[in-house]
N, C-alpha and C positions, 0 to 999 in steps of 0.2 A: 498328649500334647495339650497345653492350656490354650483355649480359644478366647480371643478378645471380641469386643463388640464389632470391630471392623472385619473380623473373620467371617461373620455371618452375612449372607446376602440380605440386602434391604428388601423387606416385604412391604409393598405398598398395598394397604388394605382398603379396597375401594367400596365405599358405601353406596355409590351410585344413587339409585332411587328406591332402594329396598326399604327406605323409611316410609314409603307410600304417602309422602306429604304430611306425615304425622310428626310434629316437632318432638313429642315425648319419645317416640320410637327412635328418632335420630340421636337424641341425647343418650338413650339406652345403648345404641350402637357405639357411640363414643366411649361410654363407660366400659363397655365390654372389651373394646380394643385396648383401652388403657390398662385393663386388668390382665391382658395376655402377658405371660412370662416369656418374652422373646426379646433379645437385646437390640435388634436393629429393625424396628417396625416404624411405619408411618401411616397416616390416614390420608385418603384422598376424597375430596368432596366435590360434587358436581353442582356448580352454581350457575343459574341461568334465569332469564325472564322469558316467559312464553312469547312476549311481544317482540323481543329482539332475537329470538331463536327461530321463530316460524311465523308464517302468515296464518290467519284464522281458517283458511281453507285446507290447511294441512291436517291429515286424519288424526294426528296425535296432539293437536293444539289444545284441546280440552283436557287431555291427560296432563300436559305440561302445566296447565293452570292448577290442577289438583295437587301436583307434587312440588310446586315451587314455593319458596319462602321469601319473605320480605328482607331487605338489606339489614335491618336492625337485628333480626334473628341470626342471619349469617355472620354478622360481626361478633355476636355473642358466642356462637358455636365454634367459630374459628379460634377465638381467643381461648376458649375452654379446651379445645382439642390441643392447642399448642402447650397449654399448661399441663394437661394430663398425659398426653402421648409423646410430645416432643417434636415431631416432624409433621408438617401439614402440607399437603399438595392440593392445588385447585385444578379442576378440569375447566378450561376456559372454552366457551362456545360462542360468546357474543359480547357486546359492549357492556351489558349488565355485569358479566363476569370480570371485565376489565376494570369497572368501577369498584367492585368488591375487592379485587386484587390491590388496587391503588390505596384503598382505605385501610387495608389490613396487611400491608406489605411487610411490616415488622414481624408478623406472626407466620409468614409463609416461607417455606423452604424451596418449593418448586411449583411449576405449573406444567400441565399437560395440554398439548394440542392434538386432538384426534385427527386421523387421516382426512376426515371430511372438513376439517377447519383449516388445513394448511394453506388453502388458497383463498381464505377469507380476508379480503383487503381491509375491511373495517377493523377486524381483530388485530391484524398486523400493524395497522396505522396507530391503533390505540396503544399497543405495546411499545411503540417507538417513543411515546411520550413519558414512559416510566423508566426510572433507573433500575435496571434488572441485574446489576453486576453481582448481587448476593443471591441470586436465584438460579436453580437448575431448571433446564427445559427438557421435557420428555416429549418427543414427537413420534407419533404413531405413523409408520411408513407402509402400512398394509395397502396393497394394491398399486404401489409405485415401483417403477424399475430403478436400476442403479443410477442412471443418469438423473432421474428426478430427485432421488434421495440426495445425491451430491449437490444438486442445485439448492435444495432446501437447507442442507447443512451450511453451505456458503452464505445463503441469505440470512439465516438466523445467527450466524457468527457475528454479523454486523451489529446485533443488538446487545452484544457483550454479556451474554449469560455466563454464569460461573462454570457451567458444564452443559453440554448438549448430549442427551442420551437417546439412542434410537430404540424404538419399541416395535416389536413384532406381535401380531395377534389381533384378531378382530372378533366381534360378537355377531353370531347369526342365530342365536336363540334356539338351541345352543349350537356351538361350533362343533362340527364333526371332528373326530380324532384325526382323520386324514387331512383336515384343513389346518392342523396346528402348524405345519410347515417348519418343523425344527431344522430341516436341512438348510434353511436360509441363514441360520446363525453363523455357520462357518464361512459362507459367502460374504456376509456383511462384515465379519471380522477381517477377512482378507482385503476388503476394500476401504474400510474406515477404521480410524483409531478410537472411535467413540465406544463407550460402554453400551451394552445391549440389555434391554429389559424385555421380558416375555409377559404379555397380557394373556392369561390363560382363561378361556371361556368355554371349556367343554362341559358336558352334562354333569352337574354336581352329584347326581344320583349314581354315577358310575365311579368305581374305585380309581380308575386311571385319572380322574380329575385331580386327585391328590398326588398321583405319581408323575404326571406330565411336568410340573414345575421342577421336579428333581432331574428329569431327563434334560430339561433346558439348562439347568445349572451345570450338568455334566458336559454339555455342548459348549459352555462358555458364557452363558448369561450371568450378569452380576446383580440384577434386580428382578423381582417377581411382582406382578400386579395380580391380585386375586380379589374377586367380589365377596362380600359378606352379607349375610342376613341373619336375623335372630331365629327364624323358623321358616323354612321354605313353604310348608303347608299353609302358613298364615301370612304369607307375603304376596302382595299383588303384583309388584313390578320388580324386574331385575333379579328374580330368584333362580333363573334357569341354571346359571353357572356359579351361584353364590354358595359358599361353604357356610355351614352353621358353626357356632363357636367351638363345639367339641371336635369338629372336623379340622378347624384351624389348628387346634392343639395337636392333632395327629400329624398335620403337615409340618408343624414346627419340629416334632419329634423326628420325622423322616429327614428333614433338613439337617438336624443335629447329627443324625446317624451318618448321613452322606458326608458331612464335614469331617467327622472323625475318621471315616473310611478313606478320605481323599486328601487329608493334610498330614503333615508330620515329616520327619526326616526320611531320606531315601531308604535307610535301613533303621528300623526301630529296635528297641531293646528286646521285645518279645521275639522278633525275627532273629536277632543275634543269638539269643538263648536257644531257640529252636535249632539253628545250624550248629551251634557249639555242642549241643547234646546229641545230635544225630549224625554229624559228618563222619564219613569214613576217612580216617587219618592214616598217614603212612606208617607201616610196621616193617621193620627191616626183615628182608627175606634171606639175607646173608650177613656175615660179619662185615661191618664197615670199618675199614682201616683208618688209622689216624692220618692226618695231613691229606685228606681226600675230600673232593667235592662229592655231594650227593646228587643223584638225579633219579627220575621216576623209575628207572630200571632196577634200582636197589630195593624197591618196596613192594609189599602187598598192601592193599587198602582195606581196612576193617574198622568197624565200630569197636571201641574198647573203653574200659574204665580207666586205662592209663592216661595220664596227662601227656599231651604231645602237640607238636606243631603240625599245621597243615602244610601241604606241598607249597602253596603260595607263600606261606610264612617262612618256610625254609629257603625258598628262592630269594626272598627279600633280604634275609640275613646274609646269604652268600653274596648278594650284590653289594653288600657293605664291605667286601673284601675279607669275609670270614671263612674259616675252614674248620673241619672236624679236628678236635685236639686229641681225642683218645679213641681207642677201639670201641665201637658200639656193637654189642652182641646181637645175634639173630633174635627176632621176635620182640624187639623193643621199639618204642616210639622215640622220636627225636625231640629233645628239649633245648632251649636256648643256651643252657649252661654247658652243652656239649661242644660249643664253638669257641674259637679264639680268633683274634685278629691274625690274618695270614701275614707272615713275613715274606716280603717280595724283594727279590734281588735281581739286578741286571748282571748277567754273567757274560762277559765279552771274551770269546775264544780268540787267541792270537798267538802266532809264533813268528820267528824270523827266518824260517827255512824256505821261503817261497822260491821257486825255481824260475818262473817266468819273469818276475820283477823282484830282484834281489832286495831283501830287507825292506819290503814295501811299507811295512808298518811305521818305519822311521822316516820315510821320504817326506820332505816338506811340501805342503800344499798351501800356497799363499803365505809362506814363511813359518808354518806350524806343522809339526809332525802329524802325519795322517792319523795315527792311533790316538793322539791327544784330541784331535777334532772329534773323533768318534766318542771318546770318553766324556768330553764336554757335553755332547748332545745326550748321552746316556744319563748324566747327572740331572738333566732337565726333565726327564720323564716323571710325570706325576705319580704319586703313590708308591714309588720304589723306596725301600728302606736302606739299600746298600748297592753299590756298584763294585763288581769284582772283575779284575783283569786276570783271566785264567790262562796261564801258559804252561809249557812243559817243565819238567823238573831237570831238564838238561842245562848245562852251564851256558850254552850258546844263547838261551832265551832269558838269562838273568838280567841282561841289559834293559829289558822292558820295565824293570822296577823303577828306572829313572823317570818314567813317563806316566806316573800315577797322579799328576796334578797336585803336588805337595801333599800326598797321602790322602787326598779326598777320595781316592779309589783304592780299594784293598787289592793286594797283590797275592796271587795264589799260584802254586806250581803243582802240577800233577802229571798223570800219564801222558807221555808225548804223542802217542798214536791213537789211543782210544779216547776220543774227545768226550764221548758220553760218560765214560767212567770219570774223566777229569771233572765234568760238570757235577756229577753226583758227589764226588769228594768235596768239591767246593761248597755245594749246597749243605752237606752234612757239617762241614766245619763252621759255617756261619748260620746254621740252624734255619735254613730257608725252607719255605713251604711251596713257593711258586717262583719259577725263574723266568726272566725275560731274556731269551737267547739272542745274542747279537754276535755277529762275526766282526773281527777287528779290521777287516778290509772295507768297512762301510763308514767313511768319514761323515757322510750326510744322513746318517740314521735319523729318522723323524720322531721326535718326542710326541707329536700330535698323533701320528699313526699308532705308536706304541700305546698311548692312552686309550684309543678306540679299541684296540685288540684286547687290552687288559680288562676294560670294562665289560666287553662282550664275553670274555672268558669266564668271568665270575657270574655274569647273568645266565650264561648257558650251563654253568656247572660242568665245564669241559675238562678233559685231560690235556688237550692240545689245541691251540688256536693259532691260525695263520690267515693271511689274505692271499688271494691268487692274482690280484690286479694291481699291486703296487709296483712302482718303478724299482728295478733291481738296485739293491743297496739302500733303500729307504725304510724297509720294514724289518720286522723281527718276528719271533715266535714266542708264544706263551706256553709254558709246559709245567705241569705239576711235578714236583720232585718225586712224588710217589709213582708217577708214570715212568719217569726215568729209571727208578729202582726196579720197576716191573720188567723193563726190557732186560736189565742185567740179571734179574732173577730167572728169567726164562732162557736167556741165551748165554749167560756167563760173561760175555764181553760183547763189545760192539765195534768190530774192526772197521766198519764202513761209516762210522759216526762223523766223519768229515761231512757226510751227507745225512745228518741226524734226522732230518725231516722224514726220510723213508721209513724209519723204524716205527713211526706213528701212522702216517697216512697209508702204509701198507698193511696195517692191522686194525681196521675199523671195528672188527668184532671184539677186540680187547679194549680199545681206547675210545672214549667219546671225543670225536673230532668236531671242531668248530671252525668253519670257513666264513670269513667276514668280507662283505662287500664294502669297500670304502666309499665315502662321498666323492663325487666327480672331481672336486677340486684337488683331491689327493691322488688321483689316478693318472698315470702317464706311462709311456713305453720307453722312457729314457733309461740309460745305463749309468748308474752312479755307484758302482763298486770298483775297487782298485785291484786290478790283476795284470794289466798290460800297460806298456808304455803309452799307448793311445789313451788309456783311461787317465793317466797322469797328465798328459797334455791337455785333455779336455778340462780336468779339474783346475789346472793352473789358469787356463783361459777364463774359466767360470769365475774363479776367485778374483781375477783382475777386474772383471766387470762389476762384481759385488763391491769391491773397494772403490772403484771409480764413481759408482752411483751412490756410495755411502748407504748401502742397504743392509738390513740385518741378515745374518746368515741363516735364514729360515727356509723351510721347504717351499713356502709360498713364493719367496723372493727367487729361489733357485728355479722353480718351475716357470715363473714369469720371464726370467732371463732366457731360459732355454726355449720357451714358446716363441719368443721374439727373435731368437738367433739360431736358426736351423743349421748354420755353418758350424756352430759349436757342437750341436747334437751329432753331426755327421762325423766328428773326429773319432768316435768309438762305437757308432751305431751298428756297424757290421759284425761286431763280436757277439757271439752267442755263448751263453753259459754251457759248460761241458755237460752238466746234468740235464740239459734240455736238448743238446745237439748230438751227443754221443749215444747212439742206440745200443751199442754193445754194453756200455756202462749202465744204461737204464735197465737192460735185461739182467745184468749182474746184481744190481741193487734190488730189483724186484724179487729175485731168487733168494738172496742172502739176508735180507732184512725181515723176511716173513717169519712170524712166530707161530709155530704149530701148537695145537691144543695139548699135545703130549710133551712139548718142550719143557 
């Protein structure tokens, strides 16, 4: 990844007093810093007068006299630093520093106030007289608690600095590694939005003096302040934690390494190449039949020189409603060209032979034949390619051809009793890969529920998908045509296929079953299938309310009406489906729909 100047943390190179009061030495330090090949560097200068910094009785007063410079020299060195280095910071201790700042403000990028200066009223009063809006402020908060820090931040915000940066770290000649207090960084980050700088003052003779700034960066610091000297052995003051020029070069190298190790995309090209070259990809452990979904049970996983898709890639392709188009032999990888877009058909099983409610498919509900309501909803199911009304080849059912909505629905006639065989025949005629099974006695079939089941079916790579919590008459089943054909291959016929579900849920060792939990808004215990007079009465009453309120005939509207009108629900609530209530039938289905491994 290409790094820009802003990618690098700013290194504030602190001259402090390692010039020993020698102007030539300070100029040499400026030139040394200017020659560093680091893109985001700045210099910090300590400007003070012994008379405005301390009283003459202070032990270091005479030293302050030795190492201080006159204003004219400071003006010269600040301008030269700006020209050669680019960014200049001033350490402000006293009114002398305030005056130097005021006279050189066009060359200054920021000022620092040490922890010992934060309560200096003279300095703060002097700052209030200067336009500081183009300056950054670095305040050292060592020794202060969070409440104090918050008060300082609020106070200095009133001076309109461009930015306030919080600095951790203090100098105790040198600072012990245990006093570095890196643990404070996360605490400060959690309490303040300000960027954080680390002032690192450990013993420069120890290797960790170069490593600690990297640790601070890893914790979240954005700036580093580090002292410099030309030669520790020949420096009198502030040499304890000061790095020599060659050590700064090593620090820059370590920062550069850290940046390259910690920036870049979440997955880099080398990482992609490593995984691509070493991943164990799916190898077929059996022949994969056409028109079949693939799942992990179909594979061994091996490294191979064959090009092939990973399991995740296969899953993503299948989620796009794709299916295997030809037989894939054992021992092969799966490639994208082995897939085709699945042809999905809604197959509606319907006859006119009903005994409990004669010719119920043609009975009007709200003025429209029940079967037409069902077919209209089926046409609204997303991703379907065709809707087929599948009835028997008996003459008594030919009348249903009149109800295909002006041929928007295909009409198919097949086996009168073996419904599963009829579905297979319809699927083969229209070259379907996946069917959405709907029964014609469900005028309120929900396109929304069907879409959820269909998406889940492809995502799971299932053979059979259904939901257990839908209102009776609102849901459907998603079945692979290949799975339907498997039932006939093993059993020859399916005489109980009026209850087609049993042939799949009773054989989980053969078929991959997928049970879907619907969102709460689509789950109810209402009965919305047409089989008894009570059902018809409820549907008529329901449609009257829909018409009166001018509501769309959607599942949401239907549920809202029934939620608000329990008297409507009670019209058919007592009726239980035979496949749930008839224990003898359930035992018979369990016995006769089981496929044995020897079948």
